[in-house]
N, C-alpha and C positions, 0 to 999 in steps of 0.2 A: 553312445549319442544318441536320443533320438533324431536328431534331422529338427524336429517343431524351434520355430523361433518364437523365442517371450519377450511380448511388448516391455518396455522398459518401465520403470516402476516413474510415474512423475511425482514428486512432493509436491503437498497439496499446504495452504495455507486455509485461514478465516479469515473474512474480510471486516475489519472492525464496525463500520460500516452501518452493511447489511447482516452483518454475522449468516453469510453464504459460502462455502465451502469450494475453493477456487484450483485450477493451477499456479504452482507458486508463479510463472513468468508470464502468470496475466493478472498479477496486481502487481502495485507498487510500495517497495518499501518506504516506509518512514522511520527515520530516526531523531532524536533529542538529539540537539547541539544548543547548549547552556539552556534558554527560553521559548527556543525555538522547536516548529519540528518543520525537518525539511527534508523533501527529496532522495530517495538512493536506488533510481533504476534501476545500475548497476549494481546493488545489492552489494558495494565495497566496505561501506563507509563502520566504522565500527562504532560496538555498543549493543544494545539491545533496539531489533527491530519491529513493527506492529505493519500490517500486512492493508490495504485498500484497494478497492476495483478505482482505478484514473477516471471515476465518472466525479459529476459535481453532485450528484444526488447522494452517491454512499459516503460522497467526504460531508453533509452538510448533516449525515444522523450522526458520525461519527464525533461530530463538532459537536451536536448538540448533544447527545448523552459523555461528555466528555469521556471518549472510550479513550483519547490516545493519552489521556493524563493515565488512566489507569494503567494503558496496559506496556503505557515505557513508565512504567511507577514513577512518574516524573513527581518533585513535590509540591509544584503548583500548578496554576495553569499553563496553557503552552498557548504561542503565536503561533496561528496558519496562516497570516498573510504570504507567504513565499511559499507555500504549498498548494494554498489558492489560484494563484499566477502561475505556478505548475499546472497543475490539472488544468486551468482553463483555456491554457496555450494549446499542451499534447489532444484537446476535446476539436479546437477550433484547424487542428492539423488534420485530425485524423478527418472530421468530417470534409476539409479541401483536399484530400486524395480522395479517387473516385475508387 
């Protein structure tokens, strides 16, 4: 053993909104349940997942580009109301904490 310490590899994912690569822990996993996009903050829900920054800007870009439908391989349009509420709540909570 050389005594060197190796930095642990951090898995990266691509945000479907802005198309930037980021650490998996910085992104929010989205899954399709029935005809809706549902946030999966713990990353444990079954099924195919897509990742997005938990910011309204990236969410808007993903919705405008229909990225969730493509990434989740959904047959039709997906409802994003629940996802939008979750992102807005987390954004407000982050701004409130110093």
